[in-house]
C-alpha positions as CSV (number, residue, x, y, z in Angstrom):
1,M,72.7,97.9,109.6
2,A,76.0,99.8,109.7
3,A,76.4,102.8,107.6
4,H,78.8,102.5,104.7
5,T,81.4,105.2,104.4
6,A,83.2,105.6,101.1
7,T,86.9,106.3,100.9
8,P,87.4,109.6,99.2
9,R,88.7,109.2,95.6
10,Y,90.8,111.7,93.8
11,P,90.2,112.2,90.1
12,R,92.9,111.0,87.7
13,S,94.0,114.5,86.9
14,A,94.8,115.2,90.6
15,W,97.1,112.1,90.7
16,L,98.8,113.3,87.5
17,V,99.4,116.8,89.1
18,F,100.9,115.1,92.2
19,A,103.2,113.0,90.0
20,V,104.4,115.9,87.9
21,V,105.1,118.0,91.0
22,A,107.1,115.1,92.5
23,V,109.2,114.6,89.3
24,L,109.9,118.4,88.9
25,S,110.9,118.6,92.6
26,V,113.5,115.8,92.1
27,L,114.9,117.4,88.9
28,L,115.1,120.8,90.5
29,G,117.0,119.4,93.5
30,R,119.5,117.7,91.2
31,V,120.0,120.9,89.1
32,L,120.6,123.0,92.3
33,A,122.9,120.4,93.8
34,H,125.0,120.4,90.6
35,A,125.1,124.2,90.4
36,T,126.5,124.6,93.9
37,Q,129.8,122.7,93.2
38,A,132.9,124.9,93.0
39,P,136.0,124.3,90.8
40,S,138.4,121.7,92.1
41,H,141.9,122.2,93.3
42,R,144.8,119.7,93.1
43,A,147.5,118.6,95.6
44,V,151.0,117.8,94.5
45,A,152.8,114.7,95.7
46,P,156.6,114.9,96.2
47,N,158.5,113.4,93.2
48,G,155.5,111.4,92.1
49,V,155.6,109.2,95.2
50,G,152.4,108.0,96.6
51,V,149.0,109.2,95.6
52,I,147.8,112.7,94.7
53,I,144.4,113.8,96.0
54,A,142.3,116.4,94.2
55,G,139.6,118.3,96.1
56,T,136.3,119.8,95.1
57,S,134.6,122.3,97.3
58,Q,130.9,122.3,97.7
59,T,128.3,124.4,99.4
60,S,126.2,122.4,101.9
61,A,122.8,122.4,103.5
62,I,121.7,123.9,106.7
63,A,119.0,121.7,108.3
64,N,115.8,123.1,109.6
65,V,116.8,126.7,108.7
66,Q,114.9,129.1,106.4
67,R,116.3,132.2,104.7
68,L,119.9,131.4,105.6
69,S,122.7,131.1,103.1
70,P,124.2,127.6,102.7
71,L,127.5,126.7,104.4
72,I,130.6,126.9,102.3
73,V,132.6,123.7,102.6
74,S,136.1,123.1,101.4
75,G,139.1,121.0,102.5
76,S,142.7,120.3,102.4
77,S,144.3,117.8,100.1
78,P,146.6,115.3,101.8
79,H,150.1,114.7,100.4
80,G,152.1,111.5,100.3
81,L,149.2,109.0,100.5
82,A,150.4,105.5,99.9
83,P,149.3,102.0,100.9
84,G,149.0,101.7,104.7
85,V,149.3,105.5,105.2
86,T,146.7,107.7,107.0
87,R,146.6,111.5,106.5
88,V,144.5,114.2,108.1
89,V,142.1,116.1,105.9
90,N,140.9,119.4,107.4
91,V,137.3,120.2,106.3
92,K,136.8,123.9,106.4
93,V,133.2,125.1,107.1
94,K,132.5,128.8,106.5
95,N,129.3,130.3,107.8
96,P,128.1,133.4,105.8
97,N,125.1,133.9,108.2
98,G,124.6,136.2,111.2
99,V,123.7,133.2,113.4
100,K,125.8,130.4,115.0
101,I,125.5,127.0,113.2
102,L,126.0,123.6,114.9
103,I,127.6,121.1,112.6
104,L,125.6,117.8,112.5
105,K,127.7,115.9,110.0
106,A,130.8,116.4,108.0
107,R,132.5,114.0,105.6
108,V,134.8,113.6,102.6
109,V,133.5,111.7,99.7
110,V,136.3,110.0,97.6
111,G,135.7,109.3,93.9
112,D,137.5,106.7,91.8
113,A,140.9,107.8,90.5
114,S,140.7,105.6,87.4
115,E,139.1,102.4,86.1
116,G,142.0,100.4,87.6
117,C,142.1,102.3,90.9
118,R,138.7,102.6,92.5
119,A,138.1,104.5,95.7
120,H,136.5,101.3,97.2
121,P,138.3,99.2,98.4
122,N,141.5,101.3,98.3
123,I,140.5,104.4,100.3
124,R,138.8,104.6,103.7
125,T,137.7,107.9,105.4
126,T,136.3,108.9,108.7
127,M,133.1,110.9,109.1
128,Y,132.0,113.4,111.8
129,V,128.6,112.8,113.3
130,A,127.4,115.0,116.1
131,S,124.9,112.5,117.5
132,V,127.7,110.0,118.4
133,L,128.1,109.6,122.1
134,H,130.9,112.0,123.4
135,A,131.4,113.6,120.0
136,H,133.0,117.0,119.9
137,R,130.6,119.8,119.2
138,Y,131.6,122.0,116.3
139,I,129.8,125.4,116.3
140,V,130.6,127.8,113.5
141,P,130.5,131.4,114.7
142,K,128.5,134.1,113.0
143,H,130.3,135.0,109.8
144,G,133.1,132.7,110.9
145,K,134.8,129.4,110.0
146,I,136.0,126.2,111.6
147,L,138.2,123.2,110.7
148,I,137.0,119.7,111.3
149,P,139.8,117.1,111.2
150,L,138.9,113.9,109.4
151,T,141.2,111.1,108.2
152,I,141.8,109.4,104.9
153,T,143.7,106.1,104.6
154,M,144.9,104.2,101.6
155,R,144.5,100.6,102.6
156,N,147.3,98.2,102.1
157,L,145.6,95.5,100.0
158,Q,148.9,93.8,99.0
159,D,149.1,92.0,102.3
160,T,145.8,90.2,102.1
161,G,143.6,91.0,99.1
162,I,140.0,91.4,100.1
163,K,136.5,90.4,99.0
164,A,134.4,93.4,98.1
165,L,130.7,93.2,97.1
166,G,131.0,89.5,96.4
167,T,134.0,89.8,94.1
168,F,137.6,89.2,94.8
169,V,139.7,92.3,94.7
170,S,143.3,91.8,93.7
171,G,145.9,93.1,96.2
172,N,147.9,94.6,93.4
173,Q,147.7,98.4,93.7
174,N,150.1,99.3,90.9
175,A,147.3,101.0,89.0
176,C,147.1,103.5,91.9
177,K,150.6,104.9,91.6
178,G,150.6,108.6,91.0
179,V,146.8,108.9,90.4
180,R,144.5,111.6,91.7
181,F,141.4,110.7,93.8
182,P,138.7,113.4,93.5
183,L,137.5,114.6,96.9
184,T,134.2,116.3,97.7
185,Y,133.7,117.9,101.1
186,K,130.2,118.0,102.7
187,A,128.8,119.3,105.9
188,V,125.3,119.7,107.3
189,G,124.4,122.0,110.2
190,K,121.5,123.7,112.1
191,R,121.0,127.1,113.7
192,V,122.0,127.1,117.4
């Protein structure tokens, strides 16, 4: 006859402690993420033509590194964005640490300008990912800074109109004239 081995069981109080710790960890992470955002800055479009982009700087994470300060990430605000136009956004990554940092990812997150002018489907951005084949390696020197060029494009929806998330999106972009899209700059790196 085979011996019966019992699966260890945890008392209900242990499960309650695990649940409370998990919830507190999530809440603390959200509070810390909100606390790291810096005030925004605004770009000015010439004579109200095109779209104005507002930017928000944000500190960002350093992966697999302990006892290092977070990277300080900010960026430029493109001028003269209009349907069909692409502009370069320089993401500036400052390293306050005494070690070199390899950037793993950098991106610009675009928020909605208004209820009538949403970021999706109007705006498209590029993202830097170090793991992509033949990607340039960005290494931030000790106590130094670098610029990572990304692009932001305002799509020309008037030509076609598109279907987004199962709903038809009108090609009329009049609601986007003279608005400001909030930008958040993010980057993640690791010690070299």
